[in-house]
C-alpha positions as CSV (number, residue, x, y, z in Angstrom):
1,M,52.5,25.8,17.3
2,V,53.3,22.2,18.0
3,W,55.5,23.1,20.9
4,R,52.6,25.0,22.5
5,A,50.4,21.9,22.2
6,R,53.1,19.7,23.7
7,V,53.5,22.1,26.7
8,L,49.7,22.0,27.3
9,L,49.6,18.3,26.9
10,A,52.5,17.6,29.2
11,A,50.7,19.5,32.0
12,V,47.8,17.0,32.0
13,L,49.2,13.7,31.0
14,I,48.9,12.1,34.4
15,L,46.5,9.2,35.2
16,P,44.9,10.1,38.5
17,A,45.0,6.4,39.6
18,G,48.1,5.5,37.7
19,R,51.2,5.8,39.9
20,A,54.3,3.7,39.9
21,N,55.2,1.5,42.8
22,G,57.3,4.3,44.2
23,G,54.3,6.7,44.2
24,E,55.5,8.8,41.3
25,P,52.9,10.0,38.7
26,V,52.8,7.9,35.5
27,R,52.9,10.1,32.4
28,L,51.3,9.0,29.2
29,P,53.4,8.9,26.0
30,V,52.5,10.9,22.9
31,L,51.3,8.3,20.3
32,A,50.5,10.4,17.3
33,T,51.5,13.8,16.0
34,T,50.0,15.4,12.9
35,R,49.4,18.9,11.6
36,Y,46.3,19.5,13.7
37,A,46.6,16.9,16.4
38,L,48.8,15.7,19.3
39,V,47.4,12.5,20.8
40,A,48.6,10.7,23.9
41,G,47.5,7.6,25.6
42,A,48.6,4.4,27.3
43,P,51.0,2.1,25.4
44,G,49.1,-0.2,23.1
45,G,46.8,2.5,21.8
46,A,48.9,3.6,18.8
47,D,46.4,2.5,16.2
48,T,43.5,4.2,18.0
49,A,45.6,7.3,18.5
50,R,46.3,7.5,14.7
51,R,42.5,7.2,14.0
52,V,41.8,10.0,16.5
53,A,44.5,12.2,15.0
54,D,43.0,11.6,11.5
55,L,39.6,12.6,12.8
56,I,41.0,15.8,14.4
57,D,42.8,16.6,11.1
58,E,39.5,16.3,9.2
59,A,37.5,18.3,11.8
60,A,39.7,21.1,12.8
61,P,40.2,22.9,9.5
62,R,36.5,22.4,8.6
63,I,35.2,23.7,12.0
64,A,37.5,26.7,12.4
65,P,35.9,28.9,9.8
66,L,32.4,27.9,11.1
67,V,33.2,29.2,14.6
68,G,35.4,32.1,13.4
69,T,38.8,31.2,14.7
70,D,42.1,31.2,12.9
71,D,43.9,29.4,15.7
72,L,44.7,26.0,14.2
73,S,47.5,25.0,16.5
74,P,47.4,21.2,17.2
75,V,44.5,20.0,19.4
76,P,45.9,18.0,22.3
77,A,44.0,14.8,23.0
78,I,44.2,11.9,25.5
79,I,42.6,8.6,24.6
80,Y,41.6,5.9,27.1
81,L,41.4,2.2,26.2
82,D,39.6,1.5,29.5
83,R,36.3,3.3,30.4
84,R,37.1,3.2,34.1
85,E,40.3,5.1,33.5
86,F,38.4,7.6,31.4
87,L,35.9,8.2,34.2
88,A,38.6,8.4,36.8
89,A,40.7,10.9,34.8
90,T,37.7,13.1,34.0
91,G,36.2,12.9,37.5
92,M,32.9,11.5,36.2
93,P,30.7,9.2,38.4
94,P,30.7,5.5,37.5
95,R,27.4,5.5,35.7
96,A,27.9,8.7,33.8
97,A,27.1,8.5,30.1
98,V,29.9,11.0,29.1
99,V,32.2,9.7,26.4
100,G,34.3,12.9,25.7
101,L,35.3,16.0,27.6
102,A,37.1,19.2,26.6
103,V,39.0,20.7,29.5
104,F,39.7,24.4,29.7
105,P,41.7,26.6,29.7
106,A,44.2,24.0,28.5
107,G,41.9,23.1,25.6
108,V,42.7,19.4,25.9
109,I,40.1,16.7,24.9
110,H,39.7,13.4,26.7
111,V,38.2,10.6,24.6
112,D,36.7,7.3,25.7
113,S,37.9,5.3,22.7
114,T,36.4,2.0,23.8
115,G,33.3,2.6,21.7
116,A,31.1,1.2,24.5
117,L,28.7,4.1,24.4
118,A,29.6,6.0,21.2
119,S,32.1,5.8,18.4
120,I,35.1,8.0,18.3
121,E,33.9,9.1,14.8
122,R,31.0,10.8,16.6
123,V,32.8,11.9,19.8
124,V,36.0,13.5,18.4
125,P,34.5,16.1,16.1
126,H,32.1,17.2,18.9
127,E,35.0,17.7,21.3
128,V,37.2,19.4,18.7
129,G,34.2,21.8,18.2
130,H,34.3,22.7,21.9
131,V,38.0,23.4,21.7
132,L,37.7,25.7,18.7
133,V,34.6,27.4,20.2
134,G,36.8,28.1,23.2
135,R,39.5,29.6,21.0
136,A,36.9,31.7,19.2
137,V,35.5,33.3,22.3
138,G,38.7,33.4,24.3
139,P,38.4,35.1,27.7
140,A,34.6,35.4,27.2
141,Y,34.2,31.6,27.5
142,A,32.5,31.9,30.9
143,A,29.8,34.0,29.4
144,L,29.0,31.4,26.7
145,P,25.7,29.5,27.6
146,T,26.1,25.8,27.8
147,W,23.2,25.2,25.4
148,L,24.9,27.3,22.7
149,N,28.2,25.7,23.3
150,E,26.8,22.1,23.1
151,G,24.4,23.0,20.2
152,I,27.3,24.3,18.1
153,A,29.4,21.3,19.0
154,E,26.5,19.0,17.8
155,Y,26.1,21.1,14.7
156,V,29.8,21.0,13.6
157,A,30.0,17.3,14.5
158,G,27.5,16.6,11.8
159,E,24.1,16.6,13.5
160,R,21.4,18.3,11.5
161,A,17.7,19.0,11.9
162,A,16.8,15.7,10.3
163,Q,18.3,13.9,13.3
164,V,17.3,16.2,16.2
165,D,14.0,17.8,15.4
166,P,11.9,14.6,15.5
167,V,13.1,14.1,19.1
168,T,12.3,17.7,19.9
169,L,9.0,17.3,18.2
170,R,8.0,14.4,20.5
171,A,8.9,16.5,23.5
172,V,6.7,19.3,22.2
173,G,3.8,16.8,21.7
174,R,4.2,15.5,25.2
175,G,4.4,19.0,26.7
176,D,7.7,18.3,28.4
177,I,10.0,20.4,26.4
178,I,12.7,22.2,28.5
179,P,12.3,26.0,28.6
180,L,15.3,27.9,27.4
181,S,15.8,29.5,30.8
182,E,16.3,26.0,32.3
183,L,18.3,24.4,29.5
184,D,21.8,25.0,30.9
185,A,20.9,23.4,34.2
186,A,19.3,20.4,32.4
187,F,22.7,19.4,31.0
188,R,23.8,18.6,34.6
189,S,20.7,16.5,35.4
190,G,21.6,13.5,33.4
191,G,19.2,10.8,32.3
192,G,16.5,11.5,29.8
193,R,16.3,15.2,30.7
194,G,20.0,15.6,30.1
195,R,19.8,13.8,26.7
196,L,16.8,16.0,25.7
197,A,18.9,19.1,26.6
198,Y,21.5,18.1,24.0
199,V,18.8,17.5,21.4
200,E,17.1,20.8,22.1
201,A,20.4,22.7,22.0
202,A,21.2,21.2,18.6
203,S,17.7,22.0,17.3
204,I,18.0,25.6,18.4
205,V,21.4,26.1,16.7
206,N,20.0,24.4,13.6
207,F,17.1,26.9,13.7
208,L,19.5,29.9,14.1
209,V,21.5,28.7,11.1
210,S,18.3,28.2,9.0
211,A,17.0,31.6,10.0
212,R,20.2,33.7,9.8
213,G,22.7,31.6,7.8
214,E,25.7,29.6,8.8
215,T,27.8,32.7,9.5
216,I,25.6,33.4,12.5
217,I,27.7,31.0,14.6
218,A,30.9,32.9,14.0
219,S,29.1,36.2,14.4
220,L,27.7,35.2,17.8
221,L,31.0,34.0,19.1
222,G,32.9,36.9,17.8
223,S,30.5,39.4,19.3
224,L,30.4,37.6,22.6
225,R,34.2,37.8,22.7
226,E,33.8,41.6,22.7
227,T,30.6,42.1,24.8
228,R,31.0,39.2,27.3
229,D,27.2,39.4,27.6
230,F,25.2,36.8,25.7
231,E,21.8,38.5,25.8
232,V,23.3,41.7,24.4
233,T,25.1,39.6,21.8
234,L,22.0,37.7,20.8
235,E,19.9,40.7,20.3
236,Q,22.7,42.6,18.5
237,E,23.4,39.7,16.0
238,T,19.9,38.3,15.5
239,G,17.4,40.9,16.6
240,W,15.9,38.4,19.1
241,Q,15.8,38.5,22.8
242,L,15.9,35.1,24.5
243,G,12.1,34.9,24.9
244,A,11.6,35.8,21.2
245,L,14.1,33.3,20.1
246,E,12.4,30.6,22.1
247,K,9.0,31.4,20.6
248,A,10.4,31.6,17.0
249,W,12.1,28.2,17.5
250,H,8.9,26.6,18.8
251,R,6.9,27.9,15.9
252,S,9.5,26.7,13.4
253,V,9.5,23.2,14.8
254,S,5.7,23.0,15.0
255,R,5.2,24.4,11.6
256,R,7.7,22.1,9.8
257,F,6.4,19.1,11.6
258,R,2.7,19.8,12.2
259,W,1.5,16.5,10.6
260,P,4.2,14.4,12.3
261,L,3.2,16.0,15.6
262,L,-0.4,15.0,15.0
263,L,0.5,11.5,14.0
264,S,2.6,11.1,17.1
265,S,-0.1,12.4,19.4
266,P,-1.4,9.8,22.0
267,A,-4.9,11.1,21.1
268,L,-4.6,9.8,17.5
269,P,-6.1,6.3,18.1
270,F,-9.2,7.9,19.8
271,L,-9.6,10.4,17.0
272,L,-9.4,7.6,14.4
273,M,-12.0,5.5,16.3
274,L,-14.3,8.6,16.5
275,L,-13.8,9.2,12.8
276,L,-14.6,5.6,11.9
277,F,-17.7,5.7,14.2
278,I,-18.9,8.9,12.5
279,V,-18.4,7.5,9.0
280,G,-20.2,4.3,10.0
281,L,-23.1,6.2,11.5
282,V,-23.5,8.4,8.4
283,R,-23.4,5.3,6.1
284,F,-26.0,3.6,8.4
285,L,-28.4,6.6,8.3
286,L,-28.0,7.0,4.5
287,E,-28.7,3.3,4.0
288,R,-31.8,3.4,6.3
289,R,-33.1,6.5,4.4
290,R,-32.6,4.7,1.1
291,R,-34.6,1.7,2.2
292,Q,-37.4,3.9,3.5
293,E,-37.6,5.6,0.2
294,M,-37.7,2.3,-1.7
295,A,-40.5,1.0,0.6
296,E,-42.6,4.1,-0.1
297,Q,-42.1,3.7,-3.9
298,D,-43.2,0.0,-3.7
299,W,-46.4,1.0,-1.9
């Protein structure tokens, strides 16, 4: 399988802005080859390439059974020691917050290894998750919702409800949670809405796992490979239609975090002041009544 990864990698190892003086494309050398990884990059990045390869070697065999694929051929990866080169190679705008990208159908991951916005320990497993999800669904990849793809990648990268639900909770409390029907589009909006989209996607996948077990991920992807229709797959594998899933997820988050939701409410200071006023008023009235009763007894 290594030869297959080499062929895929050779097809994309060209820096868009990197051309020799004669105008010929500059190809990147392969810096690290392991059982599950084939990592290329600019000369001088050998140490980083080995770290990325080690991360892929840890992630790939762990993630494969979660998503239901037995394709463990090496994951091709390209590392960038300069963020500008990463943005140019991936076609991202200068201010984009993207730090990793899995490109299909080649299944190659591009990694900003500068650590400027996120560590490679966080980025690499996420992108490996995308590659293995792509292998699991095969030709049905286009039918895979972005929110499910990103939610699974967050889940297999190590994100759990403890990290994502409090953020979702605050969005519920503010009333600006993104409806499931708009979630895919929100990933392309960037900024705070784009970040919230990732958090919500991770929260929904965590909910699916808690409600149906971890095997639900492989079941959904395997079924989607056959049906190529996500709504049919969702109802077939979970018994929920999209609207029912959204309502069940909302209830789950609110139920588990009812008190934190109250404590994070902007109305809390007013409620506390009102409570203190009521307590003070009751104490004042009780004290006045006690003094009146004492005055009547003295008389």
